[in-house]
C-alpha positions as CSV (number, residue, x, y, z in Angstrom):
1,Q,-51.2,31.4,-28.3
2,V,-51.2,27.3,-29.4
3,Q,-47.3,26.1,-28.6
4,L,-46.7,22.7,-28.9
5,V,-42.7,21.9,-27.9
6,E,-41.2,19.0,-28.1
7,S,-37.9,18.0,-26.7
8,G,-35.6,14.6,-25.9
9,G,-34.4,13.8,-29.2
10,D,-30.8,12.5,-29.3
11,L,-28.1,10.3,-30.8
12,V,-28.8,6.9,-29.5
13,Q,-27.4,3.3,-30.9
14,P,-29.4,0.8,-31.9
15,G,-31.3,-1.0,-29.6
16,G,-31.6,1.8,-27.1
17,S,-34.3,3.9,-25.6
18,L,-35.4,7.5,-25.9
19,R,-38.3,9.3,-24.0
20,L,-39.4,12.6,-26.3
21,S,-41.8,14.7,-24.6
22,C,-44.4,17.4,-26.0
23,A,-45.4,20.1,-23.6
24,A,-48.6,22.2,-24.8
25,S,-50.0,25.5,-23.8
26,G,-52.6,27.9,-25.4
27,F,-55.6,25.0,-25.5
28,T,-57.8,23.0,-23.3
29,F,-55.1,20.2,-23.6
30,S,-57.2,17.6,-21.7
31,R,-60.4,17.7,-24.1
32,Y,-57.9,16.6,-27.6
33,G,-56.4,13.8,-28.6
34,M,-52.9,14.3,-29.5
35,S,-50.7,12.6,-31.7
36,W,-46.6,11.6,-32.7
37,Y,-45.6,12.0,-36.2
38,R,-42.1,11.3,-37.9
39,Q,-40.6,12.8,-41.1
40,T,-37.5,12.1,-43.3
41,P,-36.1,14.3,-45.8
42,G,-38.4,13.7,-49.5
43,K,-40.9,11.8,-47.6
44,Q,-44.4,12.4,-46.0
45,R,-44.8,12.8,-42.3
46,E,-45.8,9.2,-41.1
47,P,-48.2,9.2,-38.4
48,L,-46.6,6.9,-35.4
49,A,-49.0,6.9,-32.5
50,H,-52.5,8.7,-31.3
51,I,-53.9,8.7,-28.0
52,T,-57.3,10.3,-27.1
53,S,-58.5,12.6,-24.6
54,G,-59.7,9.8,-22.6
55,G,-56.3,7.8,-22.7
56,M,-57.1,5.0,-25.8
57,T,-54.4,4.5,-27.6
58,N,-53.5,3.5,-31.4
59,Y,-49.7,2.9,-33.3
60,A,-48.6,2.3,-36.7
61,D,-47.5,-1.2,-37.0
62,S,-43.9,0.0,-38.0
63,V,-43.8,0.8,-33.9
64,K,-46.2,-1.4,-32.5
65,G,-45.3,-3.0,-29.8
66,R,-42.0,-0.7,-29.4
67,F,-42.9,2.7,-29.0
68,T,-45.6,3.9,-26.4
69,I,-47.6,7.2,-26.1
70,S,-48.6,8.4,-23.1
71,R,-50.2,11.9,-21.5
72,D,-50.3,13.7,-18.3
73,N,-53.1,16.2,-18.7
74,T,-52.3,17.9,-15.0
75,K,-48.9,18.7,-16.5
76,N,-50.2,19.5,-20.4
77,M,-47.6,16.9,-21.5
78,V,-47.8,14.0,-23.7
79,Y,-44.9,11.5,-24.4
80,L,-43.7,9.0,-26.7
81,Q,-41.2,6.3,-25.3
82,M,-38.9,4.7,-27.8
83,N,-37.9,1.2,-26.9
84,S,-35.3,-0.9,-29.4
85,L,-34.6,1.7,-31.5
86,K,-33.6,1.1,-35.0
87,P,-31.5,3.2,-37.6
88,E,-34.8,3.4,-39.4
89,D,-36.4,5.2,-36.5
90,T,-34.1,8.2,-37.5
91,A,-35.9,11.4,-38.5
92,V,-37.5,14.5,-36.9
93,Y,-40.0,13.5,-34.5
94,L,-43.3,16.1,-34.5
95,C,-46.4,16.6,-32.0
96,Y,-49.7,17.3,-33.3
97,S,-52.7,18.6,-31.6
98,G,-56.2,17.8,-32.2
99,F,-57.1,21.5,-31.2
100,R,-57.3,23.0,-34.7
101,G,-54.4,21.1,-36.0
102,Y,-51.4,22.9,-34.4
103,W,-48.0,21.1,-35.0
104,G,-44.8,21.6,-33.1
105,Q,-41.4,22.3,-34.1
106,G,-39.9,19.0,-34.2
107,T,-37.1,17.0,-32.0
108,Q,-34.1,14.9,-34.3
109,V,-33.6,11.6,-33.4
110,T,-30.8,10.0,-34.6
111,V,-30.2,6.2,-34.6
112,S,-26.6,5.3,-35.2
113,S,-23.6,3.1,-33.9
């Protein structure tokens, strides 16, 4: 049974930082690319960052230079380090697996003073 469980979402002030985590299980994690998306009400899910099985990364322009995706294949974890957060980063953040397109349930990030 494949599971993706996100954590780390919180309320943070503008300019602050958060690290999101996604714990994966039920598939051979190291073989697949992983991604982070975000979603706000009434909008489509926005792809933010992708990391290949080999560790190559790419980012959406909206987060490039502020967010960093990483993975730990020994722990079956993928992370999203988010710095210089802005109010427009407020969303539910979701983890996505390249293995059969599984999604996590999401974690809420709210950026507000």
